[in-house]
N, C-alpha and C positions, 0 to 999 in steps of 0.2 A: 398860926399854930405851927410848932416845930415838927420836923419830920421824925418818924419813928426810927430809932437807930437799929441797924441790923447787927446783932451780936455775933461777929465772926468767931470770937473765942468760944462762945457757948455752942454754936452750930458745929464748929470743928470738934469740940469735945463729944458731941453726939455721934458724929461720924466715927471718931476714934473708938468710942464705946461699942458701936456696931461692928467695927473691925475686930475688936477684942473678942466679942461674942462669936463672930464667925470663925476666928482662929481656934477657939475652944472646940468647935464642931468638926474641925478638919482632922484627918487621920495622921497628920504630921505638922511640923512647924515650918511655915514659910521663912525664907532667909533673904535679907536685904544686905547687899554689899555697897558701902559708900567709899568712893575714891576721892581723897583730898590731896592736891598737889600744892606744895608751898606752905607758907606760914601766915596767910592772910587772916588777920584777927576776926573779921566778920564771918569768914567762911568757917573758921574753927568753932565759933559760937553756933552757927547753923548746924554743923555736923554733930556737935555734942548733943544738941537738941534732938536731931533726927535719931541718933543712936539711942538716947534715953526713951523717946516715945515709941520707937520700934520695939524695944524690950518690954515696955509697959503694956504694949498690945499683945504680948505673948509670942512675939516672933524673934528669930535669931538675927542679931546685928553683927555684921562683919565690917571692920573699919580698916582700910588700907591708906597709909600716908606715905607719899613720896616727897622728897625734898624739892625746893624750888628749882634746883639745878637739874632735875630729871629731864631727860631728852624725850622727844616725841615718840621714839621707838619704845622707850621704857614705859611710858604711859599706855601706849597701845598694846604692848606685850602683856601688861597687867590686865587690861580689859579682856584680851584674848583668853587669858588663863581663867578669868571669871566666867566668860562665855562657856568654856569647856567644863567648868565645875558644875556637876549635876546637882550639887547641894545648894547652889545659889539660884534664887528665883528672880531677883531683881538687882539691877546694877544702876547706881546713881553716881554720875561724875559731877562733883561739886564745881560749879562755875562761879567766878571766872577763873580760867587757868592763868598761870604766870605768863608774862610777856614772852613772846618767842615761840609759844606753843599754839598749834592750830586746833581750836576748839571743835570746829566742824568736822575735821578729819577724825578726831578722837571720838566724838559722839557717834559717827558713822561706823565705828568699830563695834559698837554695842549690839548684841543680838537683839533684834526687834522684839522678840518674845520676852526679853528681860528688860526692855526699855521702859522702866517705870516712870520716867520723866516725859515719855511720849514725844521725844525730840528727833528721833531718827527720820530719815526720808521715808522709810517703809511705814512708820507710824503715822506720819503726815499723810501719806497716800491712802492708808486705811481710813483715816478720818475724813479725808476729802471724798472718798468713794462711799462712805457710809458703811464700811465693812467693820466687823468686830476687831477691836484692838485696844491698846493702852492709850488713854487720852492725856494730853498735857495737864498737869496738876493745877496750875493757877487758873487757867480758863475754865476748867471743870468746876473749880471752887466758886467761880463767879456765877455759874448756872445754879449751883446748889444754893447759894445765898439768895439769888433772885427768887427761887422757888420757896425758900423759907419765909420770904416776905409776901409773895403774891400767890402762893399755892402751887401745886404740882403742874397744873396746866398753864403753860405760857403761850398757848396758841394765839396767833393774831397780834401779839404785842410787837410794837415797833422798837427794835433795838438799834441804837447808834453806838458803835464801837469807835472810839477815837484812838487811832493807832493801827498800823498795819504790819507790826513785827511778826516774825515767824514764831516767837516765843509766846505771845499773848494775843495780839490783835486778830490775826488771821484765824488761829484755832478757836478763839472765843466766838468769832462770827459764825464759824461752821457749827460749833456746838449749839449756839442759839438757833441757827437755821434748822438743826435736827430736832429742835423742840417746837417746830412749826411757827417760829417767829419770822417777821419780816425784818431783814437786817440791812443796815447801811454801814459801810466802813468809811469813816471820815479820817482825814489826815492833814498834814501841813499845807497841802495844795488845794484843799477843799474850799470852794467859794462860799463866803459867808458862813463860816463854821458855826458861830453862835446860833444862826437861824436853823441850820440843820439839827443841831443839838436840841433845840426847842421842840422838835417834832417827836422826840423819843419818849416812849413809855418807860424804857429802861436805857439809861445812859451809862456807858462803861468807858471812862477815860483811862487810857493805858499808854501814856507817852513819855512819862518821866520829866514833866515840867511842873514844878511846885505851884499849887494854887492857880492853875491856868483857868479852870472852869469856874465861872462866876455864877451868882444866883440868877442873873437874867439870861443865862444859857439854858436854864432848866425849866421844862414845862411844869407848871404847878401840879403837884401830886405825883410826879414821876419818881421812879426808883433809880437811885444813883449808886452804882457799884464801882467804887474807886480803887483801881489797881495800883495807882502810883504810891511809891514809898520813896520820899525825897528827904534828905537831911539838909536843913537850912540853919543858919546862925541863930542863936537864941541868947542875945546879950542880956536879956532879963534874968537868965539863969546864972550869969557870971561870964567873965571873959573867956572866950574860946569855946563856950558851950553851944550845943546844937539841939535841935528837936526834929521829930519826924512829922512830915505833912504829906498829904496826898496830892494828886493832880487837880483835885477840886478844892476850892476855897470853902472849907467846911462851914465856917461861921456865916458866910454869905449864902451858901446853898441850903443849909439846914432849914431855914424858914420857908423855903419854896418847895422842896422835895417832899414826897410822901414817905419814902423810906431812904435811908442813906447809911453807907458803911463808914465807920470812923477809921482814922489812921493815926496810930496803930490800932489793932484789935478788930480789923475787918477782914479783908481778903487774905492778909498774910498768914494767919493761923490755918486757913483752909488748904494752903499749899502742902504742908506736911501731912495733914489728914488725908488728902487725896493721894499722896505718895504711898501712905500705908495701905490704903484701899487698893491701889494699883498692884502692890506687892502680893496681896491676897489673890487678886484676879489673875495675876501672872502665874502664881503657884498652882492654882486650880487648872488653868489652861494647860500648863506644861506637864503637870503630873496626872492629868485625867481625873482630878477630884471633882465631885459635884459642887457646883457653885452655890455658896450659902445664900439663903434668902435674906432680904433686907439690905443688901449692899447695892 
């Protein structure tokens, strides 16, 4: 029997609908500022999507574009001005930045209370200590998708996260730990990685290696939340064409898993939905508004 597909597009639409309802109940409109540096085509597509969905949720979208020739000081000065702008509730710096710019330094300039991507050191510290704060969007989306498949109570589930990046692997592990899961962080140096993966009730590959996880890595009936988004050649579509695949070999894993996210249409849509949710949470915290129920 094939696994039940987890519909990230549908779940993300539900989250965005709840955000829109929450915004209607607020005394004002939350505002999200997106900073794009350079002309990267993929980044431009992501930013347009974020702007559109922010506005569809009833929030104010502010878009700042700097040329690829922008200096580190110009990027950080813009972020400083957005920090000081009391009408802005959330700041998103679109990554990657053009070569020659220091992403970490720029991210650290963001006011943690406006850090809707949850990437500053203060946000990471709040997550690690279990204190209130804005959580990273993609890892948070992974938890929401796991709950959509298994129910709200994930207590006691063994989660294996493959990957230890500060963007996904480590925060995902901490978020599942906060749900009372038992968590293992696996990585390239893990001994007998397939055997470790086979112990997981919830398997979360997040390494950026296309089709790495095979069906015999998956415990029968396990839930597979695939964070990977990899573009590989697709000669069947024509010369020079590509297609998106995850870190898991979907065709090989689907017959074994109980639930599985497709790529595309799995974790990806959740990232923007959680970004919008964080913008509302940031606005309520900053402005002293009552936190809407249901978020």
